[in-house]
N, C-alpha and C positions, 0 to 999 in steps of 0.2 A: 807113803814112805816118810814124808816129813813129819806126819803125826806120830809115827812109830819112833823116829829119832827124838822127837820132843819128849815123849814119854820116858825113853831110856835116860835122857839127860836130866830131866826135872822130876821124875818119879810120879807124874800125874798126867792125865790126858789133856790135850790141848783144848781149850774152850772154843766152841764153835763161834766163828766171827758173826757178829750181828751188825745191824745198821748203825752207823756212826751218828751220834746225836750232836747237834750244834746249839750251844747256849751262849747268848751274848748279854753281858751285864754292864753296868757303868764302870766297874773296876777291872773286869777280866772277861775274856772270851774262851769258852771251853769247846773243843772239838774232840769228841770221844774222850779219851783219857788225857789229852793234852790240854793244858791251861796256860794261856799267854796273857800277860797284863795288857790292859788297854791304856791309851793315853790318859794320864791322870791317875792311874792306879798304882804308879810306882814302877820302878824297874824290876827286873827279875831278881837282882841281888837284894833289893830292899824288901821284896815280899818274902824271899827265902829267909832273911834275917828277922822278919816280923816287925819291921819298924813302922808299918802302917802306910797309909796312902798320903799323897801329897795334898797340900792345901788347894782350894779351888782357884785362888788367884795365880799361883805358880803353874797349875795345870793349864789354865786358860792361856797364859803367856807362852808356855812352851808349845802348846798345841798350835797356836797361831804362828809361832816361829817356824814350826815344821811346815805349815801350809803356805805361808806367804812372807815369812821373815827372811833374814839373811841366811838362814840355814838351808833354804830350798831355793835355788836359783830359778829364774824364769825359763820355761821351755824344756825342762828336763823331768818334770813330774808327770805321773800318770793322771788320767782324767778321774778326779775324785767324784765327779757327779754322775758317772755312768751307772747304769742299773746293775745291781748285784744279783747273780744267778748262782745257785748252789746245785750241782748235779750229783746224783748218787755215786757215780764212779769217781768223782773228784774227792769225796769225803775221806777215804782212807789215805790218799796222798796228802790232803790238807791236814789230817791229824799228824802224820809223820813230820811234815814240814813245821807244824806248830810246835811239836815236841823239840825239834832242833833249834828253832828260833827262840823258844823260851829259855834255852840254855846258852844263848848267844853264840851258837855254832853257825858256821857257814853252810848254806844249802846249795847243792849242785843239782839242777834240774836237767835231765837228759831225755831227749825225745826228738822225733822228726818234726818237720814243719807242720804247723796247724794242729798239734796235739794238745795244746792248752798250757804250755809252760808259762807264758806271760800272764795268762788269765789266772792261773793258780797263784802266782806271786801277788797279783793284785787282790785276789780274794783274801789272802793272808794279811795283807796290809790293811785292807778295809775292815776286817774283823778286829784287828788290833787298834783301829782308829788312827792309823798312820798314813802319811802320804808317801807313795813309792816313787823314788827318783830312778828313772829308767835311762840307762846309758847304753846305746847300741854301739858295739865295738866292731871295728873293721880291721882289715890288714894294715891300714895306715895309722891305727891308733898307737900313740906313744905314751910314755910315762907322764910327759908334761900335760897331756890332755886330761889326765886323772888327778894328778897331785898339784899341778900348777907350774908356773914359769915366771921368768922375769919379763915385765912389760913396762912400757913407758909410763912415767908418772902422769896420772890424770886426776886432778882434784874432783872433777865431776863424778868419777866412779865412786870416790869415797863419800860424796854427798848422797848419791843414790843408795849406797849401802846403809848410810845413817838414816835415810828416809824410810827404808824398809823396816829397820829396827824400831824406829819411832812409831810407824804405823802398827806394828805388832803390839807395842805397849799401849797405844791409844785404844785399840780394839779390846785388849785385855782389861784395861781400866774401865772402859765403858760397859762391858758385859758384867764386870763385878759390881759396878755401881748400880746397874739395873737390877741385879740379883739382890743386892742389899736393899734397894728401894722396895722390892716386892715384899721383903720381910718387914721393912719399916712401916709399910702402909697399914699393917694391923695394929701398930703401937700408937702412932700419932700422925696427923696430917702434916705437922711442921717438919718432922724428920723426912717424910717423903718429899716435900717441896725442896728442902735443902739438898737432898741427893739429886733430884732432877735438875736443879739449878747448876749443880757442879758438873753433872754430865753434859748439860747444854753448853757450858763454858768450855769444856774439853773438846767437844765436837766443833765448836766455833773456831778454836785455835787451830785444829787440824784442817778445817775447811779453808782457813786463811792461807795455810801453806799450799794446799792444792791449787787454789786460785792463783797464787803467785807463781807456782811452777808452770801452770798452763800458760799464763801470760808471757813468761820468759821464753817458753818454747815457741809461741806464736811470733814473738818479735825476733826470734833466732839469736838471742843474746844469752842463752843459757850456758854457753861455754866460756864466758868471760869470768875473771876472778870476782868482779863486782857482783855478778849474778849469783855465784856460789856463796858469797858472803851474805847476801840478802836471803837466800834460801836457808842457810844455816841459822840465821837469827829467827826465822819463822819456825824452824824445827825446835830450836831451844825454847821458844815460847810455848809450843805444844807440849814439850817435855816438862816444862815447869808446871803446867796444869796437871799433867800425870803425877808429878811428884806431890803436888798439893792434895790431889784426890787420894793417893796411896797413904800419905801421912794422916789424912783425916780418918780413913778407914782403920788405920793402925791404932790411932788414939781412942777410937770408939770400941776397940776390941773386935772388929769385924774382919781383921786381916792378920796373918801371921808375920808379916813383914818381908816375905820373900819377894813380893812384887815391888816393894819399895827398894830392895837391894838391886833388883834388875834396873829400876829407873835410875838409881844413883850411878850404876856402872855405865849406863848409856849416856848420862850427863857428863861423866868424866871423858868419855870418848869424844863427845861433841866439843868439849872444851879443848881437847888436844887438836882436833881438826880446825877449830877456830884459830888457835895459835899458829898452826901451819899456814892457814890462808892469810893471816895478818902479817906474816913474815914476808918482807919484800923480796928477799933473795929466793924464797921458795916458789915464787910465782914464775920464775924462769925454769920451766920444766923441760926445755929442749935438751936432749942428751942425757936425761936422768931416768933411771929405771928403778923399779921396785918389785919385790916378790908379790905375786897375786896367787892365792890358793885356788886350786882347781875344785871341780865339783865334788870329787870323792874326798878330798881333804876337808872341805867344809862339812860334809856329811859326817865324817869321823868325829870332828870336834863338836858338832851340834846334835849328834844322835839321830841321823836320818837313816831311812831304810833305802838301800841301793840295790837295783837289779841291773846286772851287766848281761845284756843279751848278746848272743853269738860270741861267747867268751873264747871259743877255740879258734876264732878267725884272726885274732891279734897275735903278735909275737909272744911265745910263752914266757920270755924274760920280763914282759910287762906285768903279767899277773904274778910271777914269782917275786916281784918287788914287794908284794903284799904278804908274803909268807910270815915275816916276823909279827905282823899285826894279828894274824889268825892263831897265834900260839896262846896257850893259857896265860892270862895276864900280860899279853903281848902289847908292844908299842911299835910305832913306826918312826924310824929315824929319817928326817928330811934333810939328807945331805945335799940335795939339789939347790936348796936356798941358801947355802953357805952356813957359816958358824959365827957365833957371837962369843968372843973371848975364848976361842978355841973349842967351844962346846957346840955340837950340832943341835938343831932344833928337834925336839921329840914330840910326836903327836900321841897323846894318851886317848884311846877311844872312849867316847861317851858310853855310859851303861846302856843306852837305848840304841846304839848303833848296830845295824844288822846288814849282812851282805848275802846276796843271792846271785848265783851264776846260772845262766841258761845256755845250753849248747845243743847243736845237732851233731850226733856222732858220725854222720856221713862225711863231715868236713874235718875230721880229726878230733883229737882229745886234748885236754889240758895236761899239764905236767903231773907226774906221779906225786911230787911234793905238794902240789895244790890239792889234789884229790884226797890225800891223806889227812888234810886239815878240815874236812867238812863231811857232811852227810850227803850221799849221792842217791837221788830218787829217779827212777826210770819211769817215764810216762808211756805206757802201752796203750794201743787203741782200745776204746771201751768195748766190752763184749756185747754182741748182738743178742736180742731176746730170742729165746728158743722158739716161740710161737710165730715169729715173723719170718717170712721167706728170705732165705739168704740170696745174695747175688748169684752164687753158683747154680742154685736150683732154679731161679728165675731165668738165668741164661740157658740152662739145659732145656727147660720147657720151651723157650722161644726157638732154640735150635731144632728141637724135634718137630715143632709145628712147621718151621720153614722147610725142613727136610721132607716132611710128608707132602707139603704143597709141591716141592720140586719133583718128588717121585711121581705124583699124580700128573704133573705136566709132562715129565719125561715119558710116562707110559702112554699118554695121549699122543705125544709126538711119535713114539715108536709105532703105534697103531696106524697113524696117518702116513708116515713116511716110509715104513718098511713094508713093501708089497710082498705078497706070497710069491714063491718061486714056482712058476708054472711048469718048468721042466721036471723038477723032482717032487713037486707038490708040497715042498717044505714051507711052512707058514711061520709066523712069529711065535705061535705057541710051541711049535716044534723046536724053534731055536732056543727057547727058554729052558728046555729040558736039560741039556748038558750043563747049562749055567747053574741051575738050581742044585744039580748034583755035585758041583765043585765046592769043596770045603773052603771056608774063609781062612786066609793066611793069618797066623797068630802074630800080632804086633803088640809089643809091650806098651801098656798104658793106654791102648786104644780099645774102645768098646763101640761096636756098631749097633745102632738101633734098627728096629724093623723098617722104619722109613728110609734110612740110609741104605740098607740092603736092597730094598725095592728100587731105590733110585739108581744104584749101581747096576742092578740087573737090567733095568731099562736102557742104561747107557751101553751095557754089553750087547744088547740086541742091535742098537744102532751101529756099534763099532764093528760087529762081527758079520754083518750082512755081506755076502759075496766072498767070504773066506772059505778055504777048504777045511779038511779035517784037521783038528788040533787047534784051529783058530779060536773057537769059543772058549776053550779051557784056558788058553794063554791070556786072552783079553779079560776073562773073568778074574783071574788072579791080579792083573794090573788094575782093574776097576776096584776090586776090594782093597788093594794097597792104597789106591788114591783116596778112598773113603777113610781109611785108617789114618793117613797123613793129615787129612782135613780135620779129623777129630783131635789129633795131637796138636796141630797148629792153633786150633780154636782154644784149647785148654791153656796153651802158653801165650795167648794173646798175640799170635803171629798171623800174617796174611796166609790163608790156605791156598794151595795150588788150584788154578782154574782148570776148566775143561781143555784149554789149549795144552796144558802140561800132559793131560791124559792122551790127547791125540799125538803129542810128540813121543810119548812112550810107545 
């Protein structure tokens, strides 16, 4: 029927679905007809406009920022080192999800527990070279858990954030220096030695900071203002080496300057933090509060991929707070953090920001406004192969075997326990005659096998011994009804009535 409607609407027959192909390259990952840029290949907007790919140095820094920098907090990312498995039944869903994510649309994954919602989101993030930030939502999740809140001023938190940013820059510079050294080795040995010497100085400066931070933690003095100042000076020394390396690569034409811009921006932030720590009045942090961005707010600014699991468990008003962000060219107004000069803070989403929601429909739905702003994908159980036995056929075969065994046991018991009636000469075989002639009552949805009929016939022999006329026919109907109820109960996964129920009847 769907094929007929497709032909009437489009004037051509619908193409037969084939196996979805997955191709992964350095710039993009293609899943069927969907193509999504990989980390370093530029955002979807950049590729649509044909502006080309990013430079290697900018790609390395942004990738490291996604994985270990300030844009990805500890404890909320998925396991990037787990093994990647692509199953055939996941490929059509992965293609649809990739089509939506390539257009920066929100994806809503709907399915029962254990159907593969989280796994599908992780597969999409791994194919795109991104780290997935997983946020499990509960009934107690509030807006402050996602967007941020006011917290007491802690200089140590700012130093830690600066350390993560400097670590990303050091790793990016080191990787780029080694890549440059590999190309310089073919030209001259002196160029290679200079590059390796610069890389060694950069790593030594960062190692000095790590040693200082470890010693401060061991001495339990890492929370004092003096410790923060010492750590900040070590970070500035490492950042100075980064700046020198980036400037050298720029002067030699081996860099586009984007990495140097990142280094200078981080240097300005460290200078502001140093001024804050040097101010004597700022050291009295008791009773002072500052706004701290939440996990989702940092992902929006830095371009992270976010998976909100169990999205329908939290209050719908929490997710509806994100509706303006999901509009075309949408932004998020941060009214919670106050305003500066009467103007509220506005979060403009990074071009690489993606949002995925996962929910179990048994626990409710998200609001209609939220569903209208994304693509909803329903994850059904994977189809079973036709050649493999189904659970119903296996269960029916086991039931027939058990019934046949029970029938044989009941027949043996009837032969042993039901003696012949010496007065009338009626035997067990004579008692089976009226039972066999009794038609089986019709019960909707119940089908009696030959083994079940034999079992109930033997039960009738045991139950009708000693009864007068009319007893066998009555007990035969009850026995057949008992067997039909057992079949219905087994099909509905209910406990069937025992022989005690038959005796009560």
